[in-house]
N, C-alpha and C positions, 0 to 999 in steps of 0.2 A: 053550811060547810059540808061538802060531800067528799067522802073518802072513796077511792076507787082502787081496785086491785085486779090483777090478772096474771096468768102464768103462760110462759112460752116453753114448750117442751121440745127439747132436742132429741137426744138419744133416750132420755127418760131413765137412764141408769141412776139408782139412788146413791148418794154419798155414803160411804162406809166409814166406820169409826177408826179403822186401822189405816195406816199409811196416809194420814190426813194432815194437810196444811191449811190453816184458817187465819184470816185477817180481815180488816175493813179498810176501804179506801173512801176518802171524802172529796167532794167537789162542791164549791160554791161559786156562783157567778152567772154569767149569761148562758142561757140554754135555748137554742132555736130548733124548731123541727126541721128535719131534712126530708126530701122527697125526690121524685124524678126531675122536677123542675129546678131544684136547688140542692146541691149535694152538701152544702155547708162545709166545704173543705177547710177554710181558715178556722171556723168555729170548732170543728172536731179536733184540729191540731192544738188549739188553745187548751182544750180539756186534756188532751194527751200530755201537754207540757205541765199542767197542774198535777197530774198523777205521777209523772216521772220521778220527782224527788221522793215521793212516798215509797214507790217500788224500789228505788235505789237504796233507800235506808233499809228496807226489808232484806234485800240481797246482802247488805253489809252487816246486818245484826243477827239474822237468823242462822244459827249454827249449821243446820243441814244444807242451806243454800250456799253458804260460804265454802263448805267442804265439797259440794258438788262443783262449784265454780273452780275450786282449787284442783280437783281431779281433772277437769277439762283443760285447765291451764298446764298442769304437769304433763299431760298427754301431748299438748300442743308444742311444748318446748323440749320434748324427748326425755322427760323426767318421771315417767310413770312408775318405773321400778322404785325410784327414790321416794315417790309419794307413798307407795304401798308400804314402805318400811320406815317412813318418817314418823316421828312423834308429833310433829306439827302438821296437821292435815289442812291448814288454811294458808300455807305458804305461797301458793300460786293463784290466789284469788284474782288479782289484777290481770294476770295473763289469761286466766280462764274467761273473765268477763269480756276481755278484748277479743278472744277467739270466738266466743258466742256471738258477739256483735258483728263480726265479719261474716258469720254464717247468714245473717239477715240484713245485709246491706241494701239500702234503698236510697238512691239519689243523694249520696253523701252522708246519710244517717247510718250508723251502726246500731241496729235495734237489738235489744235483748228481751224477748218475750218469755214470760214465766210459764205459761200454759202452752206446751208444745206436744206434738205427738210422740216425741222421744221421752218426755218427762211425766206427763199427766195422763191418767186413764180417764178421768172425768172431772168436770168443774161445774159447780152450782153457784149462781148469783142470786142473792136476795137484795133487791134495791128498794130503799125508801126514798121516794122522790117528792120533795116539797116544792109546790108551785103556787103562785097567787091564784086564788079560786073565787074571789068575790065577783060581783056583777061587772065591775070594770074590766075584768080580765077573763071573760068567758072563753072557754076552749071547747072545741069539738073533739070527739073521740079520735079522729084522724090526726089532730094536732098532738094529742097525748102519745099516740103511737109513734109519731115523728120525733118527739122529744126522746123517747126511749131508744129509737133507732140511732139518733145522734150519739147518745151515750154508748150504745153498743159498738158503733163503728170506732169511737174514740178509744175504746178499750183494746182494740187489736192493732197490730202493726199495719201500715198502709200496704196494699197489695201492689201498687205501682206508683210511678212518679206523679200521675194525675191526682192521686189522693193526698199528695203533699203540697201541691200548688207551688208557691214561691218560698216555702219554708226552708230555712237553713239551720243546722244545729248550732246552738249556743255553746259557749266555752265549756259549760258543765254538763253537756248533753252528749258526750262521747265516752261510753255508749249511752244510748237512749233506752230507758226501761219502759216496757209496756206489759200489760197483763197477758194478752192473747196472741198466739201465732195466727189463729183463724177462729172465727166464731162457730165453725162447725164442731169445735172441740167442747162447746158448752152442752152440758147434759140437761140443764133446766135453769130457767130464769123465773123468779117470782117478783113482781113489782107491786108495791103499795104506794099509792099517791095520796097526799094530804095537803092541807093548806099551809102555805108559807106566809108567816106574818111579816117578817122582815129578816134580811140576812144578818148574821152576827156582825156587830159594829156598824150596821147600817142605820140610817135615819128614816128612810121611806122605801117602800117596795116599788120596783119597776116591773113592767109587764113581762119581761123575759128573764127575771131573776129565778134562780133555782138553787136548791140545796139538796145534795144527794149523798146518801150513805150506802156504799156498795159492800155488802158482806160476801166475801169470797171463801168458798170451800173447795179444796182441791184434793183428790186422791192421786198421789204420786205413785209411780210404779213401785211395786213391792219387789222383794228379793234383792240379791246383790246386784249392783253396789248401793242401791237406793236405801234399803233397810238399814245399812250401816250408818248412814248419815242422819236419818230421821227417827230412829228408835229412841 
């Protein structure tokens, strides 16, 4: 059994302890490498769909994100002054998420990315990727890079209709929550790969099975109004 690890450096700016939001995302299922000959559009969107409810719950349970969404919502419906003097700072969460989604509309999807240039200064990802590694499932380094690229692309909103293919939003996917506006906002990615024995609740391992734990650390913008929500 061979463990592999590598880092991908973006801006290289270190994550700071102040103004930090931190959480983990999980993915289990099929993971195929992408490349120039096969963009894996349906497979990437399937991963996106599995991460959507996790990020949706984060937006609805994290106090700072709820208040940020409410601020956007109050501004969208002309209630900014009322928001500033209201004792209930999460009154307009629904309106805010709807307004954010309309900002990132793609082919009928209203995406809500968490890491945007307006919100985040830097973002670090630490990915634990478990894949079958015994002799039956030998992988080349290029395949491993392709698997990480598939995950990477699935974390961001699609840039155009071609990256969505034939996908349509489901009833509970309006808005549709994603991690990234653009992967250029990533400051650093560190990947550790190890052996997958079998997926949880599985009976046998398949060649394209994968289990990923994605540790996300974000430095949101400091100062008003962001410090008011996350302090």
